[in-house]
Steps between C-alpha positions, in 0.01 A plus 500: 500500500637283779397465864654286776268329748507203738261221403416160641543193281314174568618177342370162610491517881766771533476879517778759483522876473736643242593820322318550172562746220178592321635591157269624225789454253526127567265274308540199731500421870816322622672366813873484558584127507718524812221677692236248393722198580585635844134577581325202340754250366529399136130413457445676170369368168703495179383661177490265200724747316711786649387858441729790412409810703654846522590713804422871505861573397460285188703199618339167411450203734372147451218377725399134533328483841174630646276468807139565590490714816267734683625858537344678797500875440320731741284210617398391149591142402608487137576158342778542246743311279853623566816412305813392688812670362843338541686800358322754720767755582477692824543836326487647150632820346235707320598829337811516719310437825543183709165346596494231772251227413277337762396135547193536278420719199128549439453579133233681305315178408430427866419864573257522207330174595426618855445871442822602676614853426810691605465849642799731559362608839304196619712220353322174418122534472254215452163567345284307746203490264695294247605254771150418619370199313 
């Protein structure tokens, strides 16, 4: 299941709002490099060794950058490691349908960690009890 939602991203002393795709089929959370550079500059960290990841349509990409940010979703502040993807296309074709990709894809790992669920009628839902520490 996939749901689009605007979220706020905090990095260092900057904060921007962007479009996010919450995608239960994606295992990782990623930013488009051009979006991240425009919003925050090139202040990411490099992985010691690139990772090979796969898009929902099966295409593979190499990832060698990441950042530690705070995602603000419905007032909840969620610290998260997010990969920066150079080869982040703006749209993909899945089962003959063109899907436009947003600035940020929130994957199942992030959703599981913070108790985020996707509901066909209500969209993105956060389980507040799991966020209270």
